[in-house]
C-alpha positions, 0 to 999 in steps of 0.5 A: 236293059241299059238303054231302058234304064237310061231312058227311064232315069231321065224322068223324075218320077222314076227316081229311086226305082231299080230294075237292074238285071241282076241275079237275086242275092241271099240275105240273112234276116238281119242283113235284109233288114238294112235294105227292106222296102215294104213288109206286110203280114206275119213278122212284117206286121206283128212288131218283129221286124219293127223291133229289128229295124229300131235295133239297127237304127233304120227308119220305117213308116207305120206304128211301133213295136207295141201297137203293131203287136196289139193290132195284129191280134184281133182279140188284143185289139178289142180288149184294148178298146173295150173301155171306150164303149160309152164314148161311141167306140164299140167292139164285137163279141168274140169266141176264140177256138183252136183249129184242133178242137174244130177238127176233132169235135162234132160240128153240130155241137160246135155250132150250137155252142157258138150261136148260143154263146154269141147269141146270134144265128149267123157267124163270121169266122176269121183267123185270130192273127191275120189281116185283109180278108184272108180266111174270112167267111160268113157262116149261116148254118152248121153245114157252112161250118163243116165246109170251112173246117174241111178246108182247114183240114185239107189245107185248101188255098181257097174255098170256091165261090158259092160253096157256102149256103149264102152266095159269095165269091172265092174265099182265099185261105191262109197258108198254113191254116191258122192255129186260132180262129175267131168267131163273131156275130155277123153284122148285117148291113144293107147292100149298096148298089150302083145302078146304071139305070137312070133318067140320065143316060150317062148317070148312075143311081145309088140304091141303099135300103138303109134298114140296118143303119150300119154301113161298113167303112175303111178309114186311113189315119195319119200323123204322130202318136197321140195326135192322129188325124182321120181321113175321110171314110170310104164305103165299098160297094161289095160284089157279093157275099157280104164280105170284101174279097182280097180282089175287091180290096186291092185289085183295080176294077173289082170294087167301087169305093165311095169317098166320102160316103154320099150324104144320102147314106150318112150326114156330115154331122154323123160323118164328123163324129165317126172321124172323131171316134176313129181318131180316138181308136188310133190314139188309144192304140198309140198308132203313128205314121199311118194305118187303116181302120176297118169298122162299121159306122152307125149312119145316125149316131156316128158310133163305130163298131171296130172290125180290125186295125191294119198297121201295114196297109197294102199300097196298090192302085186300088188302095183307098188311102190315096182317094181319101187323101185327095178329099182332104182340104186342101187335097193331099196329092200322092207325092205329098202323101208319101213324102209326109209318111217318110217325113214322119218316119224320119222325124220319129227316128231322130 
């Protein structure tokens, strides 16, 4: 181990890493706060740790306590943005149900009530307070709802692929199951397919019908509170099922990100309007540092239909924020990107 450490420390890129072969240590949460490196989900994303870090005078990247608390709650996020409808920022109608009610009421009654209230035939279900794609599923009929509720009842860690009526991949489920779940109308988008069949043997062809005029995008925002800057949106080509899996979001080689979206899908003018709307969302929610916003965008008008705001984006090799930073003019390389995040955090704490 010592030889390995000695060799690695000669490289500048290794600075700050520690792989010493030491046994793990037990810390109280208050002690651990002073040494925290990265926190996601739960108390790492709902404002709890942010408040403790501020109390200890520890700098951290990302939004503060209030905006973190708002954004982790999808209903609170929608309520905070409802007044922006005339400005091109739209929210999706929601119906919140308690897990206990779903387990104890007749499934058919629940299905008819939801589809009637939301005025739709296909639903999207997701935990009320969770990020990523955990527990997110498309429900096309009462039988699908029954399968999903049974997974909650049985504390399943995942729903196997193609368990629902519409083809889908494995659905990772939150553990423990959430107490509150959100039901929304499922937003139909046309599949974007990258085909290897092309007149050029080494080329690829992009196929998109464009019937619905809505595409799903994920967008990074970066900057100071009140003056957040939108990076270039990315369109992710889905594998199956209409909802991005955890693997497609974070695991290399499973999802194809198109950054920026091709002009064959959205014009430069509509894309610029989309970015303006994303910045309006970020500043309304008082985001700072960096975050990621998932939304649907209308390719003609640039209007944005908000899905969720992730205040602590996962940073893996597949994370689109790095790709988006590289499309900036001039390009923002990874070292610059992370240095900027640290500078913003330090500046805020002084």
